[in-house]
N, C-alpha and C positions, 0 to 999 in steps of 0.2 A: 222558535224552538218547537220541535216535534219529538214525541216519545212513542216507542212501540217496536215490536219485533218484525212487523211487516214493512219491508223497505218501500213498496209501492205506495202504501198509505202515508208513510213518513215523507216521501218525496212529494206527494200531492199536497200534503199539509204545508210543507215548506214553501212550495211554489205559490200557494194561495196567500201565505203570509208575506212573501217578498214581492208579489206582483204590485205594480203601481206605476203611475205615469213618470216618465223621466228616469227609469232605472238604467243606470250606466253599467253596473257590474254587481254580481252577487257572489260573495264568498260563502261557501257551504262546506261544513265539516261534519263528518258522521262517524259514529261508533263503528269499529272494525267488524262487529258482528252483523252489520247490515250490508247486504250485497252492494258493492261499490258501483257496479254497472247500473243497477236499478236506481240508485240515488243520483249518480252523476248524470245519467241520461234523462231520468224522470224530471228532475228539477229544471234542467236545461230546456227540455221540450215544453214544460209547463210555463216557462217564462219567455222564451225566445229572446233572451238577452244574454250577454256574456256571463258564464258561470265557471268559477274555478274553486278548487278545494281538494280535500282528500280525507283519508281514513285516520282514525286516532283511537287511543285507548280511553279518551275522556274529552268531552266537549266543554267549552266554557261559554256561559251565556245566562241570561235571566231565566230563573225558574228551573235550571238544571238540577236534577237530584242525583246524588252519589249512587253509582252502580246501575243507574237506569240506562237502557239502550236508547240513545237520543241522537239527534242531529240539530245543528244550529245554522243560522244564516245571517249574514250582514249585507244589506243592500245599500249602495250609494246612489243617490238620486239627484237630478238637477243639472243645470248648466254650469255649476261651479267646478265640475270635474270632467276630465276627458281621460280615456283609458286606451292604452296600447298593450297588447298581449303577444308574447312569443313563447313557443313551446320548445323544449330541448328533449328530444326523444333519443332512445338507444344510447343513453349516457355512457355505458361501459366502453363503447367504441372510441369515444373521444370526448371526455367530460369537459375539458377546458374549452375546446373549440365549439362544442354544441351549446354550452351555456353562454359563451360569448355571442354566438349567432342569435340566440334567443333574445338577448338584449337589443341587438341591432334590429331584429324583426319588430320588437315591441316599439322601439323608437320610430321606425318607419311607419307603423300603424298610427302614430301621433303626428305624422307628417314632418318628422325631424330626423336628424342624425344624432348619434351619441355626443358629438362634440358641441352640439347646440343645446343640450339639456342644461337647465338652470336649477341649481340646488335650492333656490327659494321657491320654486314652483313644482319641481319634479322629484319623485321619490320612487325607488324600486322595491317591490315586494316579491318575494320568492317563496315557492312551495315546491319541495323536492321529495321524491320517494326516499323515505328513511331507511329502506332496506337495500338500496342500490349498491352501497359500498363505495361510492365516489362522491359523497356529499361535500368533503373538503374541497375537492377540485371544482365542484359546481359553484361553491361560494367564491372561490378565487376567480374563476373564469367570468362569472356574472358581474361581480363588483369591479374587477379590473377593466371590463369593457366600457364602463362609464364612470371613471374615477371622480368626476366632479360632483356626483350625487350620492346620497346615502342609500344603502341597501339593508333590508331587514326581512327576516322570514323564518320558516320553520320546516322541519322534516316530518312527513307523515309517518304514522305509526300503526303497528298491529300488536297483538299480544306478544310480550317480550319473549316468551318461551316457545312460541309457535314457529313453524316453518312457513306459515302463510305470509305472502308478500303484502306490504303496504301498497297503497294506490293513490294516484292523483287523478283528478278529472279536469278537463279543459273543454268547455263548450260541447259537452255530451260525449266526448271521447275519454274513455277510462284507460289509464296506462300505469304500468310499473316501469322501472328503469328510466324514469323521466323526471323532468322538472318544468316549472313554468315561471316566467318572469312577467310581472305586471307593472307597467309604468303608469303612475298617476300624474296628471297635470292638474294642479289644484289651485283654485282661487282662494280657498280657505287656508288658514295657517295650519301647519302640521309639525309634529315633532317625532323623531325616531327615538324610541325608548330602549334602554338596556339596563336591566336591574339584576345584580348579582350580590348575594349576601355572604358568600363563602369567605372564610378567613384563612390565609396561608399559615402553615406551621413551618418549623425549621427541619422537619423530618423529610428526607429524600430517599428514593429507592431507584434502582436500575432494573428495567425490564430485560431479563436474560432469555426468556422464551415466550413467544407470543405468535398468534396467527389471527389476523383481522381484528376482531373485537374481543378476543379471548386471550387473557394472560395466563400462562402456565407456570412461569417462574419469575420471582423477584429476587435479585441479589443472589442468584444461583440456588435458591430454595423454593420448595413448593409454594405457589403464589398465595393461597389463602392463609396458610400458616404464618408465612412471613408478614403478611398484612396485619394479622392479629397482633403479632409482636410489635410492629411499628405503631399501631394504634394504642396499644397498651403503654408504650413509652410516653404517650401524650396524657396518660391517665384516663383514657377513654375506653369504651367498650365498642366492639364492632357489631353493629346491628345487621340484620338481614331482612329486607334489602338494606344495604349500607347507606348511612346518611353522610359518611365521609366520602370524599371524592379525591381524584387525582387531578393534577394540573401540570402540563408541560409548559415551561416558560420559554418563550422565544422573543428576543429583543425586549425583555422586561414585561411582556404581556402574557397572562395565563391563558392557555388553551385548556379549559376544564374538560375532563373526561369522567362522566358519571359512571358509577358501578351499578349495573342493573340488578345483578344477583350473583350469588356464589353457587357453584356446582362442584361439590367435592373440593379439590384443590384449585379449581379454575375460577378466575374472576372474569365475569362477563361485563363488558362495557357498552355504552351507548355510541361510542365512536372508536375508531381504530387506533392502535399503537403499534410500534415496531420494536424488535429487540434493539437494545442500545439506548432507547429513550430514557432520559432521566425524569422521573416524576416526583412532584412534591405532594405530600399529603395535605389536603384541605379539610378543615373542620367546619361544621355549621356555625353560622353567625345568627343575627337577628332577622329571621325570614320575614316575619310580619312587619316589624318596624321598618326594615329597609324597603320592602315592597310599598308600604304606605307612603313613605317619604318620596320614593322615586316616582310613583304615580302622581302625587300631589305636585311635584316639581314639573313633571311633563304637562300637567293640566295648566299650570301657570304660564308655561312657555307658549301655549296656544291661545292665550288671552284670558285664562281663568274659567272658561267654559268648555268642557269636553263634549263634542258632538258624537264621537265614536272612538272606541279603542279596539283595534284589531290586534289580538294578543296571541303570542306564541310562547307557551309556558312549558318548560321542560318537565317531563313526567317525573324526573328526579325530585323536583321541588314538591310535587304532590305526594310522592312516597315519603319524603322527609316529613311533610306536614302530618301525614297519617301516623308515622312512627312517633312523632312528638305530640300527637293529639292536638294539632293545630289546623285541622281541615276546615272547621267552621270559620276560624279567623282568616285563613287565606281566602276562602270563598267570599267572605264579607269584604275583604280588601278589594277584590276584583269587582264585586257587585256595587261598590260605591261609585262606579263609573259605568257608562254604557258599553260593557265589555262583551265581545264575541270573539271566540278563537278556539284553540285546541291544545291538548297536551302533546308535546313534540318529543321526537327522539333526538333532536339536536336543533340548535337555533343559529340562524345566520345573523351576524352583526358585522357589517362591512364585508371584508374578505375572510373573516374568521368564522369557523364552525365551532360553537361552544356547546356546553351542556350545563345543566343545573341553573339556567338563566331564564329570565323573562325578557323577551324582546317584543317589540310591537310598534304600531303606528298610531299615534294619538292625533286626531283631527279635531280642530276647533269647531265650535257651533256657529252657525250663521248668526249675524247680528240682526 
């Protein structure tokens, strides 16, 4: 972990910390206020090893202080892991095709085809620009390209109310409108983690006017006023930023859509919706208890000793923790494990893009 407002110094410190024999890949995530080109290029040139990552509103890692301008890195070292990387650029042109091709390129870098990937040895990790507007298609295209294995990942972020773009970096190249697929071939046990604590309610609403990630009307009424009425029916109060969320159910599975903030009568979301979508109101459950339980279970599934946790934690979880004065408890739940990651604008779990969720990859410790 490195802290400070000078991106060149932060990049140099991270490269020094991550440098070591047998480095196979470094995952690097940095506060959006740090220049992404300086971070992405600086760490890569300092290591001369594969480096992937992106920008965020908050990093996760040992020693990270709330609101500090920081960057973190996780290095994987040794002969137990082999890495294949594929980049999907210019996603708006063809997100399904380009994300699929990135998986094929990553498999080829491992000397394999997607048909020969083994779910007991191989796992897909994705990092995608969270402001590209095609995150759902990226998740579908990447996971569908290699259906035998699990995919997990997160969307990079920038300040929610800013027009500034989020970014990713891949081996020194800094990009927006892009995503990256990393395939790991691991001798060590691993487990793909998904942890969601939200509880469904019986209250539903219909989107009657929306554009992208902004809802203007619910049930033919101004969106924010209607939402307050629906939340009041539950005996709850609508916070700002909201701790309640929406979920669109498809085949019995919830596609959670976090509300980032209210702007007058508009409801801003972390993922897109369309007019006609039927949304269910979700209320907060036991954030801390569920997180601890799911992390403990994941650790048990890799043999009881966690060597590394690469975490993609929705920014909505952290807003909720702040609103409920649970920030220290959530940080402690993550700090109980060797966790490195970032606060995301959306999380990939298989083919699904979700919000308000912790996804991640837990890797067992060498014996």
